[in-house]
C-alpha positions as CSV (number, residue, x, y, z in Angstrom):
1,M,110.0,108.3,110.4
2,K,106.4,107.8,110.4
3,N,104.4,104.5,111.2
4,V,101.9,104.3,108.3
5,I,99.4,101.7,107.6
6,I,97.9,101.3,103.9
7,T,95.2,99.1,103.0
8,G,94.8,97.4,99.5
9,T,98.4,97.5,98.6
10,S,98.5,94.5,96.3
11,R,98.4,96.3,93.1
12,G,97.8,99.9,91.8
13,I,97.9,102.8,94.0
14,G,98.3,101.2,96.9
15,L,101.6,99.1,95.8
16,E,102.8,102.5,94.5
17,L,102.4,104.2,97.9
18,V,104.2,101.6,100.0
19,K,107.3,102.1,97.5
20,Y,106.8,106.0,98.1
21,F,106.7,105.4,101.9
22,A,109.4,103.0,101.9
23,E,111.7,105.0,100.0
24,A,111.4,107.5,102.1
25,G,112.3,105.7,105.0
26,H,109.1,105.5,106.8
27,Q,107.7,102.4,108.5
28,V,105.0,100.8,106.5
29,L,102.3,98.1,107.4
30,A,101.0,97.1,104.2
31,L,97.6,95.5,104.1
32,S,95.8,93.3,101.4
33,R,94.3,89.9,100.9
34,N,97.5,88.9,98.7
35,E,100.5,89.8,100.6
36,K,102.7,88.3,97.8
37,P,103.4,91.6,95.5
38,I,104.7,93.7,98.4
39,S,106.7,90.6,100.2
40,D,108.2,89.9,96.8
41,L,109.7,93.6,96.8
42,K,111.5,92.9,100.2
43,L,111.4,96.6,100.9
44,K,113.2,98.0,104.1
45,N,111.2,98.7,107.2
46,V,107.6,97.3,105.2
47,A,105.7,94.6,107.3
48,T,102.8,92.7,105.4
49,F,100.8,89.9,106.2
50,C,97.2,88.8,104.6
51,F,94.3,90.9,105.7
52,N,90.8,90.6,104.8
53,L,88.3,93.7,105.6
54,E,85.7,91.1,105.9
55,E,87.4,88.9,108.8
56,D,87.0,90.5,111.8
57,A,90.1,88.0,113.4
58,D,92.2,90.2,110.9
59,F,91.6,93.2,112.7
60,E,92.9,91.7,115.7
61,K,95.9,90.7,114.2
62,V,96.5,94.2,113.1
63,N,95.6,95.6,116.7
64,R,98.4,92.9,118.0
65,F,101.2,94.2,115.3
66,V,101.0,97.8,116.6
67,K,100.8,97.0,120.2
68,E,103.9,94.8,119.7
69,N,105.8,97.2,117.4
70,W,104.8,100.7,117.1
71,K,102.7,101.5,120.0
72,Q,101.3,104.4,117.8
73,V,100.0,104.9,113.9
74,D,100.9,108.4,112.6
75,V,99.2,107.7,108.9
76,L,96.2,105.7,108.0
77,I,95.2,105.4,104.4
78,H,92.2,103.8,103.6
79,N,92.9,102.8,100.0
80,A,91.3,99.3,99.7
81,G,88.2,99.3,97.6
82,A,85.7,96.8,95.9
83,L,83.8,97.6,92.7
84,V,80.9,95.9,91.1
85,N,79.8,97.4,87.6
86,K,76.2,96.2,87.0
87,P,72.7,97.3,85.7
88,F,70.8,98.4,89.0
89,S,68.1,96.0,88.0
90,E,70.6,93.2,88.1
91,L,72.4,94.1,91.5
92,T,71.8,91.5,94.2
93,K,71.9,92.2,98.0
94,A,75.2,90.1,97.9
95,D,76.7,92.4,95.2
96,F,75.8,95.6,97.7
97,Q,76.9,93.3,100.8
98,T,80.4,92.8,98.9
99,V,81.0,96.4,97.9
100,Y,80.0,97.8,101.5
101,K,81.8,95.3,103.6
102,T,85.1,96.7,101.9
103,N,84.3,100.2,101.2
104,V,82.3,101.1,104.0
105,F,81.9,98.4,107.2
106,G,85.8,97.9,106.6
107,V,87.0,101.1,106.6
108,A,84.9,102.1,110.0
109,Q,85.9,98.9,111.8
110,L,89.9,99.3,110.8
111,T,89.4,102.9,112.1
112,Q,87.9,101.8,115.3
113,T,91.1,99.6,115.7
114,I,93.5,102.1,114.7
115,L,92.3,105.1,116.6
116,P,93.3,104.2,120.3
117,F,96.8,104.4,118.9
118,M,96.6,107.7,116.9
119,L,97.9,110.9,118.6
120,K,97.7,114.6,118.1
121,G,99.2,115.4,114.6
122,S,98.0,111.8,113.3
123,H,96.1,111.5,109.9
124,M,93.4,109.3,108.6
125,V,93.2,109.8,104.8
126,T,90.1,108.1,103.1
127,I,90.1,107.3,99.5
128,S,87.0,108.0,97.9
129,S,85.7,108.6,94.4
130,M,84.4,111.6,92.6
131,G,81.1,109.1,92.0
132,G,80.6,109.8,95.9
133,I,80.5,113.3,95.6
134,Q,76.9,114.9,95.6
135,G,76.1,116.6,92.5
136,S,78.9,115.1,90.5
137,M,78.7,113.3,87.1
138,K,77.3,109.7,87.7
139,F,77.7,106.5,85.6
140,P,75.6,103.7,84.8
141,G,76.4,100.3,86.4
142,L,78.1,102.0,89.6
143,A,75.2,102.1,91.9
144,A,76.8,100.3,94.8
145,Y,80.1,101.5,94.4
146,S,79.3,105.1,94.1
147,S,76.9,104.8,96.9
148,S,79.4,103.5,99.2
149,K,82.0,105.9,98.4
150,G,79.5,108.7,99.2
151,A,79.1,106.9,102.7
152,V,82.4,107.1,103.5
153,I,82.7,110.7,102.7
154,T,80.1,111.4,105.1
155,L,81.8,109.1,108.0
156,S,85.0,110.9,107.7
157,E,83.2,114.3,108.3
158,L,81.5,112.8,111.1
159,L,84.6,111.4,112.4
160,A,86.3,115.0,112.5
161,E,83.7,116.5,114.1
162,E,83.4,113.7,116.8
163,Y,87.1,113.8,117.2
164,K,88.0,117.3,116.8
165,E,89.5,117.9,120.3
166,S,92.0,115.0,119.7
167,G,94.2,116.8,117.1
168,I,93.7,113.9,114.9
169,A,92.6,114.8,111.2
170,F,90.3,112.9,109.1
171,N,90.4,113.7,105.3
172,V,88.9,112.5,102.3
173,L,90.4,112.4,98.6
174,A,87.8,111.8,96.0
175,L,89.6,110.7,93.0
176,G,88.8,110.9,89.5
177,A,89.8,108.1,86.7
178,V,93.1,106.3,87.5
179,Q,94.6,103.7,85.4
180,T,94.8,100.8,87.6
181,E,93.8,97.3,87.2
182,M,90.3,97.8,89.0
183,L,89.4,100.3,86.2
184,E,90.3,98.0,83.5
185,E,88.5,95.3,85.3
186,A,85.3,97.5,85.6
187,F,85.6,99.2,82.0
188,P,87.7,97.3,79.9
189,G,89.8,99.5,77.0
190,Y,88.9,103.0,79.0
191,I,92.2,105.0,79.2
192,A,92.5,107.3,82.5
193,P,94.3,110.3,82.1
194,T,96.2,109.8,85.5
195,T,98.6,106.9,86.4
196,A,98.4,104.8,89.8
197,E,102.1,105.8,90.3
198,G,101.3,109.7,89.6
199,M,98.0,109.3,92.0
200,A,100.2,107.7,94.8
201,S,102.9,110.3,94.6
202,Y,99.9,113.1,95.2
203,I,98.4,110.9,98.1
204,F,101.9,110.4,99.7
205,N,102.4,114.1,99.9
206,F,99.2,114.9,100.9
207,S,99.2,112.3,103.7
208,L,102.3,113.4,105.4
209,T,101.2,117.5,105.1
210,G,97.5,117.6,104.4
211,H,96.3,117.6,107.9
212,A,98.3,120.7,108.9
213,F,95.6,122.4,106.7
214,Y,92.6,120.2,106.6
215,N,90.4,118.6,108.8
216,G,86.8,117.1,107.7
217,K,87.3,118.0,104.2
218,V,86.7,116.5,100.9
219,L,89.3,117.4,98.1
220,Q,88.2,116.3,94.5
221,V,91.4,114.9,92.8
222,S,90.5,115.3,89.1
223,S,92.0,116.8,86.2
224,T,88.8,116.2,84.1
225,T,85.4,118.3,84.1
226,P,82.9,117.1,84.6
């Protein structure tokens, strides 16, 4: 049984991930601004509470939960994401701040919160995007989103180097298009080749086994080219 923390669990990939881990018998802390979709499922071994990556006080709630209930964290999955689809000329400073607070600053702060509880063999998985891969195909309107996803790729690589003696693995999955609510909101009518459930299955397995083979790596998880 593993102790697993997942962010962005109110819908899409995050919600499906919670189901996979719960059904496999693992302990899960599901974090999202809206905890109701998870609490309504009444899954065994799953704890949830409202968590906002922009609120410092919420990180203390996570710290307190782990101290009082688990003492250690085996898997941390940074799945929460914010996306703004606007022409670059229309993007405001507030738009960039909104995206980066969730996709970069929140990832960094939650990592700092959880690292003291991670031991040799623990695995941190950050969900990025193909749009954050240097040299990949880019899409107009995603300057804030894709640049933030590039930032967390570099962050993970740096963490793998800084903590290489700890035995903790830090890896990134750069996803292609997945049929989620966030994708539909950003690109109405677009049909992705991969379902949220299917991608969650892949991430579930990788988070439990990938650390034995990878550290500081970025895996491109996309069935389309480019």
